[in-house]
C-alpha positions as CSV (number, residue, x, y, z in Angstrom):
1,M,-14.9,20.0,-3.0
2,P,-12.1,18.4,-5.1
3,E,-12.4,14.8,-6.2
4,P,-11.1,12.3,-3.6
5,D,-8.2,11.0,-5.7
6,G,-7.2,14.3,-7.2
7,L,-3.8,16.0,-6.6
8,A,-5.3,18.8,-4.5
9,A,-7.0,16.3,-2.1
10,I,-3.8,14.3,-1.8
11,L,-1.7,17.4,-1.1
12,R,-4.3,18.6,1.5
13,R,-4.1,15.2,3.3
14,I,-0.3,15.4,3.3
15,A,-0.4,18.9,4.7
16,M,-2.9,18.0,7.4
17,T,-0.8,15.0,8.4
18,A,2.3,17.1,8.5
19,V,0.6,19.7,10.7
20,L,-0.7,17.1,13.1
21,S,2.5,15.2,13.3
22,G,4.6,18.3,13.6
23,S,2.5,19.8,16.4
24,L,2.4,16.5,18.3
25,G,6.1,16.1,17.9
26,L,6.8,19.6,19.2
27,A,4.5,19.0,22.2
28,L,6.3,15.8,22.9
29,Y,9.7,17.5,22.6
30,A,8.6,20.3,24.9
31,G,7.5,17.8,27.5
32,F,10.8,15.9,27.3
33,A,12.7,19.2,27.5
34,A,10.8,20.4,30.5
35,A,11.3,17.1,32.3
36,S,14.9,16.7,31.4
37,G,16.2,18.5,34.5
38,H,14.6,16.0,36.9
39,P,16.8,13.0,38.0
40,A,14.0,10.5,37.2
41,A,13.4,11.9,33.7
42,P,15.6,9.4,31.8
43,F,14.0,6.4,33.4
44,V,10.5,7.7,32.8
45,I,11.2,8.5,29.2
46,A,12.8,5.1,28.7
47,I,9.7,3.4,30.2
48,L,7.3,5.5,28.1
49,L,9.2,4.5,24.9
50,A,10.1,0.9,25.6
51,A,6.9,-0.4,27.3
52,P,4.6,-0.1,24.2
53,L,7.3,-1.5,21.9
54,A,7.8,-4.4,24.3
55,G,4.1,-5.1,24.5
56,L,3.6,-5.0,20.8
57,T,6.6,-7.1,20.1
58,L,5.7,-9.8,22.6
59,W,2.1,-9.7,21.4
60,Q,3.3,-10.4,17.9
61,V,5.3,-13.4,19.1
62,F,2.4,-14.7,21.1
63,D,0.0,-14.3,18.2
64,G,2.5,-15.9,15.8
65,W,2.9,-18.9,18.2
66,R,-0.9,-19.2,18.4
67,K,-1.7,-18.9,14.7
68,G,1.4,-20.6,13.3
69,E,2.0,-17.5,11.1
70,F,4.3,-14.6,11.6
71,A,3.9,-11.2,9.8
72,V,7.2,-10.1,8.3
73,W,7.4,-6.9,6.3
74,R,4.8,-7.4,3.6
75,E,4.3,-11.1,3.8
76,I,3.1,-13.9,6.2
77,V,5.7,-16.5,7.1
78,A,3.9,-19.8,7.9
79,R,5.4,-22.4,10.2
80,G,4.6,-25.2,7.8
81,D,5.8,-23.5,4.6
82,R,9.0,-21.8,5.7
83,P,10.0,-23.1,9.2
84,G,13.5,-21.6,9.2
85,A,12.2,-18.1,8.5
86,Y,9.3,-18.6,10.9
87,W,11.5,-19.7,13.9
88,F,14.2,-17.1,13.1
89,N,11.6,-14.3,13.3
90,M,10.0,-15.8,16.4
91,A,13.3,-15.9,18.1
92,W,14.5,-12.5,17.0
93,F,11.3,-10.7,17.9
94,G,11.1,-12.7,21.2
95,I,14.6,-11.6,22.1
96,C,13.9,-8.0,21.2
97,G,10.6,-8.1,23.2
98,V,12.3,-9.6,26.3
99,A,15.2,-7.1,26.0
100,L,12.7,-4.2,25.9
101,A,10.7,-5.6,28.8
102,G,14.0,-5.9,30.7
103,I,14.8,-2.2,30.0
104,V,11.3,-1.3,31.3
105,L,11.8,-3.4,34.5
106,W,15.3,-2.0,35.1
107,C,14.1,1.6,34.7
108,A,11.2,0.9,37.0
109,W,13.6,-0.5,39.6
110,K,15.9,2.5,39.2
111,L,12.9,4.8,39.7
112,L,11.9,3.0,42.9
113,T,15.5,3.2,44.3
114,L,16.0,6.9,43.5
115,P,16.5,9.0,46.7
116,A,13.5,11.2,47.5
117,Q,13.8,14.8,46.5
118,A,13.2,17.3,49.3
């Protein structure tokens, strides 16, 4: 077995990640391609992509409000230390989360109002 920090071990981990990511990406692409002919497919795909992002974004805003700190890139912006940056990020992420949630709700409404396929 090669040493854990050796070049061979690093290249092996990169190759395993590439194979896993590639196979999952191809499976996702195949599923989207198979469903693309259905009239509800764009709305379902939008919900599947926007709902997790809306949840994570809104959770980050909620957590930032509760803790008084907001994680930005590689640092923590505290409400007391840098209030301008804190409130800007809270507002920006909040707007993005609400917009994504709006996309999810609109797509769900469009799915419910689609005519039934015979």
